[in-house]
N, C-alpha and C positions, 0 to 999 in steps of 0.2 A: 490435670492429674499431676504434672510435675511439681506444682506448688505444694502438694501433699507429701511428696517424697521426703523433704527435709524433716517434716513433723514426724513421720513414721520412723525415719532413720534415727532421729533424736530420741524418740520414745524407746526404741530398741536399745540404744546405747546408754540409756539412763540419764539423758539430758533433756527429757521431755519438758515442755513449757509448764509453768506452775499450774495453769488452768487444767491441763491434761492430768497432771499428777493429783490435783485436788479432786477432780471429777472421779478418777479411779478410786481414790481413797474413800470418798463418800459412798460410791457403789459397793465397795467391799464391806464397809461398815454396815450398810443397809442389809446386805445379804447375811452377814454374821448375826445381826440383831434379830432377823426374822427366824433364826434357828434357836434363839434363847427361850427359856421358859417364860410364860406370860408375865410372871411376877418380876422377873429381871428385865424383860423387854420393855415393859410399859414405863415410859418416862413419867407418867402421871401417878405411878404407884408409890409415891413418896411416903404415904402413911404406912403401907405394908413394909417398904424398905426400912423405914425407921424402926418399926416393931421388930422386924427380922434381925436387923443388925444389933439390937440390944439384947437378944436372947443369950448369947454366950456369957455376957456379964450377969444378967438377971438370973440365969439358971446354971451357973457354974457348979460343977462341970456338966456340960450338956452332952451326955453320952447316951446313945441309943443303939441297942444291939451290938455293943462292943465298939462302935465307931464314935470317935470324938467329933460330933457334928459341930460343936462350938468352935473348935479349931478350924474346921472347914469354912464356917461362916466368916470368921475373922480374917481368914486368908483368901476369901472368895474363891475357894478351891473347886472350881466348876468341873475339874477332872476327877474329883474324888468319887469313889463308888457311891452310887445312890444319892448324890448331892442334888441333882436335878429333880429327882422324884421327891426328895424331902422338901425342897423349895416349893415345888408345885402343890403338894398336899397341904403344906403349911399356909400357902396363899389361899387355897380353897377354904381352910378353916377360918382364916382371917376375914375373908369375904362372905362368910356365912353359907358357903356352898357345901361344907361338910359340918356336921354337928361334932361336938367334942367326942362322943363315943365312936362315931364313924372315923374321925381322925385317928383316935387311939388304935382302932382296929387296922386302919390302913398303914400306919407307921410301924406298929409291932409286926404286922403280917409281912411287911417288906424288909424291915431292918432287923427285927429280932426283939424278943422279950427279955425281961430281967428286971431286977430291982432298980438298976440305973435307968433303964428305959422308962419304967413307970414314974420314977421321980422326975425325970426330965420332961416327960409328956405332961405330967401334972403341972409343972412350972410353966410350960409353953401355954397351956390352957388358962392357967391362973393369971398370966400377965397380958392376956388379950384385952385391948381397950374395949370398954362397954359400948362406946359410940362409933365403933368401926363401921365403914361403909359396906355395901353389898357388892360393889364392883369398883375398880379403879375409876377415878374421875374421868368423865368424858367417854366412858364405854357403855353407859346405860342405854 
């Protein structure tokens, strides 16, 4: 038991061995990743992530319901109102889990309607890759 005391004392004082700090860091990162939306959490979702990250440029300005979603995507502003929801429903559209009309209804119903919303949603749908998968690689 005495052999553990220096380890505990060092961990408390901020002088924990590298292995302990690394283990804690990995644990914290794992817990944080588990809380992220599926589209962000999946390391295999490179196709979706590539598509999603190009939307602010391809659909400039990407404004839905008065919210500049394009800026939120560019800054990865996960704290922005409705960002997690927008990411999740856009992933569902990308992976064929929502049809374009269902996607439009979900986004407008949650974020708001308007000419900017319609133009932005039209662009999001128009830029979908024709050969997109039905799920992130490795999740089928």
